VOBA-1610 file (N, C-alpha, C; in pm, whole numbers, padded with zeros to 5 digits, always signed):
BEGIN
Met+00095-00088-00030Met-00020-00026+00015Met+00106+00129-00002Gly+00062+00206-00114Gly+00183+00320-00144Gly+00322+00261-00082Asn+00401+00330-00039Asn+00513+00227-00022Asn+00547+00137+00142Val+00416+00092+00205Val+00394+00057+00329Val+00350-00123+00297Ala+00497-00224+00283Ala+00425-00315+00328Ala+00352-00377+00394Ile+00236-00508+00333Ile+00144-00560+00476Ile+00166-00673+00426Gly+00181-00783+00523Gly+00170-00940+00537Gly+00306-00976+00471Gly+00346-01085+00448Gly+00451-01127+00367Gly+00562-01150+00473Gly+00501-01143+00573Gly+00633-01126+00707Gly+00696-01006+00728Ala+00635-00884+00698Ala+00683-00745+00705Ala+00576-00687+00881Pro+00630-00620+00925Pro+00609-00611+01093Pro+00444-00545+01080Cys+00406-00555+01166Cys+00273-00525+01238Cys+00254-00384+01162Val+00170-00318+01076Val+00174-00220+01071Val+00040-00127+01129Val+00095-00019+01210Val+00011+00127+01291Val-00057+00200+01207Gln-00211+00184+01212Gln-00304+00312+01136Gln-00386+00322+01236Ser-00433+00462+01188Ser-00546+00509+01234Ser-00615+00562+01157Met-00754+00628+01206Met-00822+00696+01074Met-00838+00885+01124Leu-00903+00921+01056Leu-00882+01083+01065Leu-01033+01097+01079Ser-01011+01229+01182Ser-01161+01232+01236Ser-01192+01372+01221Val-01170+01430+01128Val-01209+01604+01102Val-01343+01593+00995Pro-01350+01690+00960Pro-01449+01706+00818Pro-01396+01668+00745Ala-01425+01558+00624Ala-01364+01543+00529Ala-01412+01645+00375Glu-01415+01731+00448Glu-01455+01845+00282Glu-01321+01935+00329Asp-01288+01944+00454Asp-01175+02053+00539Asp-01026+01976+00469Val-00937+01999+00377Val-00855+01942+00334Val-00749+02006+00429Ala-00740+02130+00476Ala-00613+02117+00518Ala-00610+02096+00674Ala-00774+02075+00698Ala-00741+01991+00877Ala-00728+01871+00870Asn-00734+01799+00794Asn-00684+01656+00745Asn-00550+01631+00717Leu-00498+01764+00637Leu-00346+01703+00630Leu-00281+01755+00745Ala-00344+01837+00826Ala-00284+01867+00928Ala-00298+01770+01049Gln-00418+01699+01089Gln-00408+01591+01138Gln-00337+01458+01097Ile-00292+01464+00988Ile-00184+01317+00934Ile-00087+01350+00940Ala-00051+01507+00989Ala+00107+01524+01002Ala+00116+01480+01146Arg+00040+01528+01201Arg+00026+01493+01395Arg+00067+01374+01403Leu-00034+01266+01334Leu-00050+01075+01357Leu+00114+01046+01307Ala+00182+01119+01161Ala+00260+01088+01119Ala+00383+01111+01256Glu+00335+01201+01306Glu+00459+01218+01403Glu+00493+01102+01531Ala+00366+01114+01545Ala+00348+00995+01628Ala+00346+00851+01620Gly+00387+00790+01499Gly+00434+00685+01454Gly+00330+00640+01364Cys+00243+00692+01295Cys+00095+00587+01255Cys+00190+00593+01100Glu+00169+00515+01044Glu+00230+00444+00901Glu+00084+00450+00797Ile-00027+00422+00826Ile-00138+00437+00731Ile-00237+00507+00796Val-00332+00596+00683Val-00449+00683+00748Val-00531+00648+00677Arg-00688+00618+00716Arg-00800+00626+00681Arg-00922+00741+00661Met-00972+00779+00550Met-01022+00876+00556Met-01193+00821+00535Ala-01269+00866+00544Ala-01396+00864+00529Ala-01404+00948+00448Ile-01542+00935+00316Ile-01573+00966+00212Ile-01728+00984+00197Pro-01761+01041+00293Pro-01915+01020+00335Pro-02034+01036+00195Gly-01929+01114+00120Gly-02050+01156+00005Gly-01933+01204-00086Arg-02013+01182-00257Arg-01939+01193-00382Arg-01859+01335-00393Glu-01939+01437-00318Glu-01902+01583-00295Glu-01759+01613-00229Cys-01776+01493-00166Cys-01576+01486-00049Cys-01519+01434-00161Leu-01529+01356-00324Leu-01398+01366-00325Leu-01299+01444-00397Ala-01338+01563-00437Ala-01228+01655-00465Ala-01096+01655-00331Ala-01159+01675-00221Ala-01148+01725-00065Ala-01050+01576-00095Phe-01029+01439-00086Phe-00992+01310-00064Phe-00866+01321-00179Glu-00874+01381-00307Glu-00805+01338-00386Glu-00712+01478-00346Ala-00730+01599-00273Ala-00611+01689-00235Ala-00558+01643-00129Val-00617+01570-00062Val-00554+01509+00086Val-00445+01421+00033Cys-00501+01315-00052Cys-00394+01222-00123Cys-00273+01279-00184Ala-00306+01389-00229Ala-00149+01430-00347Ala-00083+01494-00224Ala-00094+01526-00133Ala-00028+01629-00023Ala+00000+01509+00116Ser-00071+01387+00140Ser-00003+01316+00249Ser+00086+01288+00220Pro+00197+01254+00368Pro+00287+01206+00366Pro+00261+01041+00404Leu+00148+01005+00428Leu+00155+00887+00421Leu+00058+00830+00378Pro+00046+00711+00307Pro-00081+00623+00231Pro-00220+00689+00283Val-00292+00713+00206Val-00426+00726+00239Val-00551+00630+00208Val-00629+00546+00283Val-00737+00444+00275Val-00842+00570+00243Ala-00920+00505+00122Ala-01063+00556+00080Ala-01125+00457+00216Asp-01221+00540+00278Asp-01320+00455+00337Asp-01474+00476+00320Val-01517+00348+00268Val-01641+00383+00150Val-01742+00274+00201His-01888+00365+00205His-01974+00281+00232His-02122+00352+00160Phe-02195+00282+00082Phe-02350+00227+00094Phe-02316+00287-00056Asp-02225+00351-00086Asp-02221+00405-00251Asp-02094+00340-00357Ala-02103+00253-00416Ala-02021+00196-00481Ala-01951+00322-00578Glu-02003+00385-00670Glu-01933+00490-00718Glu-01864+00580-00650Ile-01860+00584-00513Ile-01746+00689-00462Ile-01638+00588-00426Ala-01633+00457-00419Ala-01504+00407-00404Ala-01494+00374-00544Ile-01537+00340-00703Ile-01499+00356-00813Ile-01405+00473-00850Arg-01438+00578-00796Arg-01404+00723-00833Arg-01248+00801-00765Ala-01292+00716-00618Ala-01181+00763-00494Ala-01028+00667-00525Ala-01054+00518-00656Ala-00932+00482-00683Ala-00864+00564-00800Ala-00920+00649-00883Ala-00883+00712-00980Ala-00879+00867-00875Cys-00864+00894-00742Cys-00842+01020-00704Cys-00730+01020-00629Gly-00645+00889-00656Gly-00526+00854-00558Gly-00500+00779-00449Ala-00634+00750-00393Ala-00652+00656-00261Ala-00521+00520-00316Ala-00450+00515-00189Ala-00387+00391-00173Ala-00421+00243-00137Lys-00535+00289-00089Lys-00646+00164-00076Lys-00781+00156-00074Leu-00865+00081-00115Leu-00977+00126-00103Leu-01044+00018+00046Arg-01106+00102+00115Arg-01163+00011+00226Arg-01313-00007+00208Ile-01409-00137+00216Ile-01549-00132+00151Ile-01586-00263+00245Asn-01719-00267+00246Asn-01752-00349+00317Asn-01889-00429+00222Pro-01874-00480+00176Pro-01977-00531+00032Pro-02108-00575+00103Gly-02144-00553+00240Gly-02274-00611+00298Gly-02342-00494+00291Asn-02297-00400+00287Asn-02387-00267+00285Asn-02311-00148+00181Leu-02272-00271+00029Leu-02238-00187-00080Leu-02356-00195-00188Gly-02426-00321-00186Gly-02524-00356-00281Gly-02457-00496-00355Gly-02392-00566-00264Gly-02394-00745-00298Gly-02243-00714-00408Arg-02234-00853-00468Arg-02125-00885-00550Arg-02125-00799-00697Glu-02261-00804-00742Glu-02282-00706-00835Glu-02227-00581-00830Lys-02241-00523-00727Lys-02174-00333-00742Lys-02046-00372-00714Thr-01979-00511-00602Thr-01838-00512-00597Thr-01786-00541-00726Asp-01825-00600-00819Asp-01698-00625-00924Asp-01724-00483-01048Ala-01762-00377-00985Ala-01660-00237-01083Ala-01596-00191-00971Ile-01611-00266-00855Ile-01493-00190-00752Ile-01354-00269-00775Ile-01382-00406-00802Ile-01294-00456-00792Ile-01159-00440-00959Glu-01275-00422-01016Glu-01181-00341-01171Glu-01151-00242-01165Ala-01174-00101-01048Ala-01096+00025-01045Ala-00999-00029-00958Ala-01022-00092-00889Ala-00852-00109-00789Ala-00753-00171-00849Ala-00841-00303-00964Ala-00711-00313-01094Ala-00655-00226-01136Ala-00718-00156-01161Ala-00673-00042-01273Ala-00611+00056-01260Ala-00609+00089-01134Ala-00509+00208-01046Ala-00400+00092-00970Gly-00426-00010-00957Gly-00327-00082-00894Gly-00279-00053-00743Ile-00393-00071-00681Ile-00381-00067-00547Ile-00460-00188-00461Pro-00428-00182-00338Pro-00513-00317-00246Pro-00665-00277-00194Met-00749-00396-00203Met-00872-00325-00126Met-00889-00429-00024Arg-00928-00328+00078Arg-00973-00388+00236Arg-01065-00421+00211Ile-01175-00596+00248Ile-01259-00619+00286Ile-01297-00605+00411Gly-01412-00515+00492Gly-01370-00534+00580Gly-01523-00555+00697Val-01546-00683+00676Val-01693-00713+00755Val-01683-00680+00898Asn-01803-00608+00920Asn-01895-00570+01110Asn-01974-00620+01079Ala-02025-00664+01276Ala-02080-00749+01335Ala-02238-00649+01274Gly-02207-00515+01264Gly-02338-00451+01244Gly-02380-00457+01118Ser-02333-00516+00996Ser-02343-00504+00819Ser-02341-00619+00780Leu-02361-00753+00817Leu-02367-00867+00764Leu-02493-00864+00666Asp-02428-00961+00564Asp-02483-00964+00472Asp-02667-01054+00535Pro-02800-00988+00461Pro-02892-01019+00548Pro-02914-01197+00579Glu-02918-01303+00484Glu-02944-01426+00474Glu-02835-01461+00562Leu-02726-01417+00553Leu-02605-01487+00638Leu-02614-01456+00817Ala-02691-01330+00824Ala-02693-01277+00934Ala-02796-01369+01029Ala-02945-01363+00925Ala-03090-01423+00982Ala-03050-01602+01019Arg-02914-01702+00968Arg-02857-01783+00984Arg-02886-01832+01160Thr-02920-01959+01211Thr-02876-02003+01373Thr-02820-02103+01346Asp-02770-02158+01276Asp-02688-02272+01307Asp-02535-02269+01298Leu-02504-02109+01305Leu-02389-02067+01326Leu-02352-01938+01416Arg-02230-01950+01481Arg-02244-01874+01594Arg-02174-01723+01497Leu-02170-01563+01605Leu-02137-01469+01504Leu-02005-01484+01444Ala-01910-01576+01530Ala-01739-01561+01466Ala-01749-01637+01365Glu-01852-01755+01356Glu-01842-01819+01231Glu-01866-01727+01091Lys-02021-01638+01128Lys-02097-01581+01041Lys-02005-01471+00962Leu-01912-01390+01072Leu-01808-01288+00992Leu-01701-01361+00944Ala-01623-01492+01008Ala-01563-01518+00966Ala-01593-01574+00762Gln-01709-01653+00713Gln-01741-01701+00592Gln-01798-01572+00524Ser-01859-01487+00568Ser-01889-01373+00471Ser-01734-01319+00432Ala-01667-01291+00497Ala-01497-01252+00478Ala-01446-01379+00394Arg-01452-01488+00395Arg-01436-01525+00273Arg-01488-01578+00212Asp-01596-01586+00198Asp-01656-01580+00078Asp-01633-01445+00008Tyr-01629-01353+00022Tyr-01601-01230-00029Tyr-01423-01228-00099Val-01343-01260+00002Val-01227-01317-00094Val-01212-01412-00223Cys-01289-01517-00202Cys-01300-01630-00316Cys-01363-01571-00399Tyr-01456-01430-00361Tyr-01518-01403-00488Tyr-01455-01305-00593Cys-01335-01228-00520Cys-01264-01148-00540Cys-01173-01198-00639Glu-01101-01311-00560Glu-00989-01433-00639Glu-01056-01512-00783Ser-01133-01492-00762Ser-01260-01565-00908Ser-01220-01475-00983Arg-01249-01353-00960Arg-01238-01238-01049Arg-01102-01177-01113Gly-00990-01294-01032Gly-00818-01258-01113Gly-00748-01163-00983Phe-00817-01049-00849Phe-00798-01042-00783Phe-00746-01059-00656Phe-00604-01031-00637Phe-00565-01116-00527Phe-00485-01034-00431Asp-00499-00923-00465Asp-00440-00811-00352Asp-00522-00705-00262Ile-00578-00808-00131Ile-00656-00837-00077Ile-00629-00806+00102Val-00659-00760+00168Val-00656-00715+00355Val-00769-00731+00360Val-00777-00850+00482Val-00935-00854+00532Val-00932-00766+00706Ser-01068-00745+00708Ser-01061-00755+00855Ser-01235-00786+00857Ala-01277-00868+00939Ala-01370-00922+00999Ala-01374-00872+01183Lys-01457-00766+01227Lys-01455-00703+01356Lys-01568-00710+01451Ala-01592-00707+01571Ala-01687-00722+01649Ala-01697-00581+01740His-01760-00523+01873His-01786-00474+01990His-01701-00599+02105Asp-01751-00719+02059Asp-01729-00838+02151Asp-01581-00870+02146Val-01526-00867+02202Val-01369-00920+02222Val-01349-01044+02211Leu-01393-01146+02271Leu-01379-01319+02261Leu-01446-01326+02140Thr-01585-01264+02062Thr-01597-01317+01919Thr-01516-01271+01846Thr-01452-01142+01869Thr-01355-01094+01748Thr-01201-01190+01752Val-01188-01244+01845Val-01054-01336+01891Val-01115-01426+01763Glu-01218-01492+01803Glu-01262-01660+01767Glu-01279-01655+01595Thr-01317-01482+01600Thr-01357-01477+01439Thr-01169-01476+01375Tyr-01084-01411+01371Tyr-00986-01386+01359Tyr-00889-01512+01375Arg-00928-01632+01472Arg-00833-01707+01437Arg-00890-01819+01357Leu-01022-01796+01325Leu-01085-01885+01172Leu-01031-01842+01083Leu-01031-01681+01026Leu-00985-01655+00944Leu-00794-01676+00903Ala-00765-01711+01020Ala-00605-01748+01014Ala-00560-01835+00962Arg-00689-01961+01019Arg-00642-02096+00977Arg-00739-02143+00848Asp-00850-02055+00796Asp-00900-02077+00667Asp-00801-01994+00549Ile-00797-01894+00576Ile-00722-01774+00438Ile-00571-01724+00521Pro-00479-01828+00518Pro-00384-01797+00602Pro-00239-01701+00457Glu-00300-01737+00355Glu-00227-01589+00276Glu-00291-01508+00208Val-00396-01438+00321Val-00451-01341+00328Val-00423-01254+00423Pro-00332-01111+00417Pro-00325-01003+00539Pro-00458-00989+00639Leu-00433-00984+00736Leu-00553-00922+00827Leu-00525-00821+00872His-00650-00747+00917His-00602-00598+00949His-00688-00637+01099Ile-00609-00616+01219Ile-00692-00682+01330Ile-00757-00532+01436Gly-00835-00563+01504Gly-00953-00427+01579Gly-01009-00493+01659Ile-01065-00417+01729Ile-01221-00409+01824Ile-01308-00302+01778Thr-01386-00311+01711Thr-01472-00211+01665Thr-01544-00143+01783Glu-01596-00040+01790Glu-01634+00032+01878Glu-01608+00011+02002Ala-01487+00023+02058Ala-01420-00036+02162Ala-01471+00025+02249Gly-01521+00149+02269Gly-01547+00262+02354Gly-01426+00398+02366Thr-01454+00482+02512Thr-01389+00554+02552Thr-01267+00512+02589Leu-01184+00653+02608Leu-01016+00584+02640Leu-00996+00470+02744Phe-01007+00472+02843Phe-01011+00367+02947Phe-01090+00227+02879Gln-01226+00241+02882Gln-01278+00097+02844Gln-01167+00053+02710Gly-01198+00142+02614Gly-01116+00111+02504Gly-00987+00028+02485Leu-00917+00066+02583Leu-00758+00008+02612Leu-00754-00060+02645Val-00816-00147+02739Val-00862-00253+02838Val-00911-00335+02689Lys-01044-00334+02635Lys-01052-00426+02545Lys-00975-00470+02415Ser-00937-00361+02352Ser-00820-00337+02285Ser-00724-00432+02270Ala-00666-00402+02427Ala-00542-00469+02471Ala-00552-00628+02488Ser-00684-00644+02555Ser-00635-00769+02551Ser-00726-00866+02425Gly-00798-00791+02344Gly-00835-00868+02243Gly-00716-00911+02109Leu-00667-00817+02134Leu-00593-00755+01980Leu-00410-00834+02089Gly-00422-00827+02197Gly-00300-00889+02255Gly-00298-01021+02246Ile-00366-01063+02258Ile-00423-01255+02245Ile-00363-01253+02092Leu-00408-01200+02009Leu-00453-01205+01834Leu-00261-01186+01810Leu-00245-01130+01854Leu-00078-01027+01821Leu+00001-01188+01881Ala-00008-01222+01974Ala+00110-01339+02051Ala+00064-01468+01983Glu-00004-01460+01916Glu-00062-01566+01805Glu+00022-01569+01683Gly+00062-01472+01638Gly+00169-01445+01525Gly-00003-01383+01516Ile-00122-01340+01452Ile-00235-01341+01401Ile-00206-01165+01402Gly-00216-01124+01285Gly-00241-00929+01284Gly-00127-00875+01203Asp-00136-00788+01059Asp-00088-00754+00951Asp-00069-00629+01001Thr-00195-00599+01001Thr-00209-00382+01010Thr-00300-00409+01147Ile-00293-00279+01244Ile-00367-00243+01398Ile-00399-00151+01369Arg-00525-00114+01414Arg-00563+00001+01506Arg-00654-00006+01593Ile-00626+00062+01691Ile-00688+00049+01859Ile-00832+00174+01819Ser-00940+00141+01754Ser-01031+00191+01765Ser-01097+00277+01917Leu-01074+00429+01935Leu-01111+00476+02049Leu-01190+00574+02020Thr-01248+00642+02089Thr-01375+00745+02111Thr-01244+00817+02160Glu-01200+00886+02069Glu-01035+01000+02136Glu-00998+01022+02040Asp-00906+01126+02074Asp-00813+01161+02009Asp-00760+01090+01901Pro-00707+01027+01743Pro-00634+00954+01673Pro-00563+00927+01747Leu-00429+01037+01800Leu-00296+01059+01842Leu-00288+00916+01944Glu-00440+00933+02009Glu-00392+00838+02128Glu-00412+00683+02100Glu-00470+00670+01994Glu-00452+00517+01925Glu-00367+00441+01899Val-00313+00580+01769Val-00158+00504+01773Val-00034+00497+01866Arg-00018+00617+01951Arg+00036+00568+02108Arg-00033+00457+02161Ala-00119+00409+02151Ala-00143+00258+02213Ala-00101+00152+02125Cys-00133+00188+02005Cys-00081+00046+01903Cys+00022+00059+01928Trp+00142+00122+01913Trp+00314+00144+01976Trp+00325+00072+02090Thr+00202+00068+02174Thr+00255+00035+02314Thr+00259-00068+02364Leu+00103-00142+02299Leu+00138-00260+02274Leu+00208-00362+02216Leu+00221-00327+02090Leu+00357-00367+02014Leu+00446-00422+02051Ser+00480-00251+02132Ser+00633-00309+02246Ser+00583-00406+02286Ala+00523-00387+02391Ala+00501-00455+02494Ala+00465-00634+02461Leu+00441-00618+02382Leu+00456-00794+02319Leu+00585-00823+02247Asp+00701-00736+02228Asp+00785-00722+02193Asp+00783-00780+02054Leu+00712-00694+01987Leu+00699-00727+01841Leu+00729-00582+01748Arg+00742-00508+01790Arg+00781-00350+01732Arg+00801-00253+01852Arg+00929-00188+01831Arg+00919-00058+01916Arg+01039+00055+01872Arg+00941+00144+01870Arg+00982+00319+01864Arg+00966+00414+01952Phe+00925+00403+02089Phe+00976+00511+02166Phe+00986+00434+02311Pro+01014+00556+02354Pro+01054+00449+02496Pro+00912+00402+02562Glu+00930+00304+02667Glu+00874+00234+02756Glu+00940+00289+02920Ile+00773+00356+02965Ile+00803+00352+03116Ile+00810+00218+03180Ile+00894+00213+03265Ile+00871+00115+03348Ile+00852+00183+03524Ser+00764+00181+03570Ser+00726+00252+03713Ser+00636+00188+03795Cys+00676+00183+03925Cys+00647+00094+04005Cys+00471+00153+04057Pro+00389+00103+04126Pro+00269+00127+04154Pro+00250+00202+04287Thr+00381+00170+04387Thr+00397+00275+04492Thr+00320+00213+04616Cys+00387+00222+04739Cys+00353+00185+04888Cys+00378+00256+04980Gly+00348+00230+05096Gly+00369+00295+05214Gly+00533+00351+05193Arg+00633+00274+05171Arg+00760+00312+05145Arg+00829+00454+05102Cys+00690+00455+04948Cys+00760+00536+04901Cys+00769+00720+04970Gln+00890+00766+04903Gln+00937+00933+05031Gln+00921+01050+04901Val+00874+01015+04781Val+00888+01121+04692Val+00715+01148+04583Asp+00704+01253+04524Asp+00588+01232+04425Asp+00608+01126+04321Leu+00621+01018+04363Leu+00616+00929+04223Leu+00546+00962+04116Leu+00416+00982+04134Leu+00311+01020+04035Leu+00299+01116+03981Gly+00354+01242+04048Gly+00361+01344+03942Gly+00522+01325+03864Leu+00614+01244+03932Leu+00759+01258+03836Leu+00717+01175+03755Ala+00611+01026+03739Ala+00624+00944+03669Ala+00556+01007+03511Lys+00483+01097+03584Lys+00396+01167+03466Lys+00472+01235+03337Gln+00566+01360+03456Gln+00649+01422+03406Gln+00743+01407+03281Val+00772+01230+03364Val+00885+01160+03255Val+00847+01117+03119Glu+00685+01039+03148Glu+00604+01014+03051Glu+00614+01150+02955Glu+00535+01233+02990Glu+00540+01343+02911Glu+00664+01391+02833Asn+00749+01400+02883Asn+00910+01457+02796Asn+00924+01363+02709Leu+00898+01213+02724Leu+00956+01126+02622Leu+00839+01098+02547Lys+00718+01151+02523Lys+00608+01098+02401Lys+00672+01121+02337Ala+00767+01205+02250Ala+00755+01190+02128Ala+00908+01145+02083Leu+00992+01128+02198Leu+01133+01042+02138Leu+01113+00953+02096Pro+01167+00902+01934Pro+01184+00833+01872Pro+01315+00710+01941Lys+01311+00720+01981Lys+01387+00575+02085Lys+01354+00499+02114Pro+01406+00360+02136Pro+01319+00274+02154Pro+01388+00200+02309Ile+01363+00308+02419Ile+01437+00298+02544Ile+01361+00236+02610Lys+01428+00157+02756Lys+01316+00142+02874Lys+01405+00228+02980Val+01294+00326+03060Val+01278+00443+03155Val+01253+00383+03272Ala+01282+00332+03367Ala+01271+00312+03468Ala+01227+00427+03557Val+01097+00422+03699Val+01098+00542+03757Val+01028+00457+03878Met+01153+00424+03967Met+01106+00319+04085Met+01081+00425+04235Gly+00972+00390+04328Gly+00936+00478+04415Gly+01042+00430+04551Cys+01133+00327+04523Cys+01223+00298+04614Cys+01279+00171+04624Val+01390+00194+04683Val+01505+00093+04661Val+01455-00072+04681Val+01336-00102+04688Val+01267-00251+04667Val+01262-00291+04554Asn+01214-00190+04475Asn+01210-00176+04278Asn+01288-00107+04256Gly+01428-00091+04282Gly+01483-00037+04221Gly+01584-00097+04098Pro+01733-00017+04134Pro+01818-00073+04066Pro+01826-00256+04020Gly+01773-00340+04144Gly+01715-00458+04112Gly+01666-00479+04037Glu+01538-00465+04048Glu+01412-00496+03977Glu+01464-00481+03849Ala+01466-00363+03840Ala+01482-00291+03703Ala+01562-00278+03628Arg+01720-00378+03692Arg+01837-00349+03611Arg+01807-00373+03481Asp+01702-00412+03363Asp+01726-00452+03236Asp+01697-00274+03134Ala+01633-00217+03267Ala+01632-00042+03181Ala+01728+00010+03146Asp+01728+00058+03045Asp+01867+00162+02967Asp+01879+00270+03046Ile+01829+00315+03189Ile+01857+00412+03236Ile+01708+00405+03341Gly+01703+00469+03466Gly+01605+00498+03610Gly+01672+00545+03649Val+01516+00561+03760Val+01599+00602+03856Val+01501+00567+04010Ala+01555+00530+04104Ala+01526+00497+04256Ala+01524+00552+04347Cys+01449+00618+04370Cys+01364+00721+04479Cys+01345+00684+04643Gly+01434+00733+04712Gly+01447+00755+04835Gly+01333+00845+04932Val+01433+00895+05024Val+01394+00984+05123Val+01422+01142+05094Gly+01309+01180+04964Gly+01328+01352+04894Gly+01446+01309+04821Ser+01493+01218+04780Ser+01623+01185+04661Ser+01615+01063+04569Gly+01683+01056+04481Gly+01655+00964+04394Gly+01825+00909+04332Ala+01826+00819+04308Ala+01957+00698+04271Ala+01914+00713+04136Ile+02027+00722+04037Ile+02009+00775+03910Ile+02097+00627+03891Phe+02054+00536+03788Phe+02115+00443+03737Phe+02095+00372+03632Arg+02196+00325+03538Arg+02204+00283+03411Arg+02246+00140+03382Arg+02103+00071+03367Arg+02183-00083+03373Arg+02174-00185+03477Gly+02108-00078+03572Gly+02156-00136+03729Gly+02276-00082+03823Glu+02327-00027+03741Glu+02428+00003+03839Glu+02434+00220+03818Ile+02379+00226+03954Ile+02412+00367+03981Ile+02480+00470+03954Leu+02423+00574+03930Leu+02521+00656+03837Leu+02572+00767+03998Arg+02464+00807+04059Arg+02484+00924+04146Arg+02359+00952+04191Lys+02375+01029+04325Lys+02231+01057+04377Lys+02168+01206+04370Val+02060+01200+04364Val+02054+01401+04313Val+01900+01397+04443Asp+01927+01525+04441Asp+01743+01552+04552Asp+01702+01565+04455Glu+01564+01553+04538Glu+01430+01520+04411Glu+01363+01606+04325Ser+01404+01742+04366Ser+01390+01830+04268Ser+01450+01840+04191Asp+01590+01735+04169Asp+01649+01756+04056Asp+01661+01626+03974Ile+01591+01543+04007Ile+01563+01409+03985Ile+01510+01415+03807Leu+01432+01490+03776Leu+01374+01510+03636Leu+01465+01581+03530Asp+01556+01660+03554Asp+01630+01688+03496Asp+01812+01606+03471Ala+01786+01558+03569Ala+01904+01435+03604Ala+01867+01342+03489Leu+01781+01278+03508Leu+01682+01152+03471Leu+01722+01124+03265Met+01672+01317+03232Met+01632+01380+03113Met+01761+01360+03056Lys+01910+01404+03125Lys+02013+01430+03094Lys+02075+01322+03042Glu+02090+01231+03134Glu+02131+01098+03086Glu+02083+00998+03011Ile+01944+01009+02977Ile+01886+01028+02869Ile+01924+01051+02719Gly+01930+01189+02736Gly+02048+01278+02623Gly+02118+01195+02591Lys+02203+01130+02660Lys+02311+01047+02624Lys+02328+00946+02531Leu+02192+00875+02571Leu+02185+00721+02515Leu+02150+00746+02361
//
């Protein structure tokens, strides 16, 4: 997709979706710039009506990231988006009129030389499949995706990515396991759809997508949140880093505190996190409340601090460098980080 490889052993790709009005070119490009700086590798842009196609084309022409055209209900929008510079089309055949309407979209994607994501959601299954009582929801989702993949391949189109999401975590996990088993040659975009606001969305997404990623399932990822898309990108990288799949930004190791803590560890940890938010170094930084969880337990950290009574011991990979007053901890820690 553009210059981004999907599947075939490539690393799991981080993506998000633009959330500003589709007709506002400047706002979309500004948001793309912020997302790119945060580590986003693919952006998706909704095209709610044909009148937004001109803006979409302008965004594609100026975007530093490949842009996916997100299309629902109107097949003509997808056809025209392919000619407007879309790096990929995202469609749900279930709400575009079925296979007959899909034929023209396949032809448009093939002519433009771009891939297509077949995105199946629990809320928009084909009516006949949705009505079946002999299949669980996960089986319906997987079958719908498989059927459309087979149809595209029968038309000679193989440049396909598949997603099949539900807001229920275990249903989504089961669906992707079925797809990974049955169509292992097709890259999978994973996510928990409509996961919710920040706290709930993070918990649901991390639990479901963590299972899948740990099992080797997932070629692209979006953590869908009712929140600024920047938080989606940060969450994706944090999850990939936690599973040791990809690292791009610092990882903060900090203890939950207890009665031994004699400094404002919560405030310190938040300050360190804020200072490191945009630092493109995949390092581990420890902020520990006392010697119990200090250099010993966090000895694998690249740099860290173990706090005492109004003071802190700065250490590097378990070796103490020096002690500083509490008021100097942040500056001393950032100075050592700058040397890495």
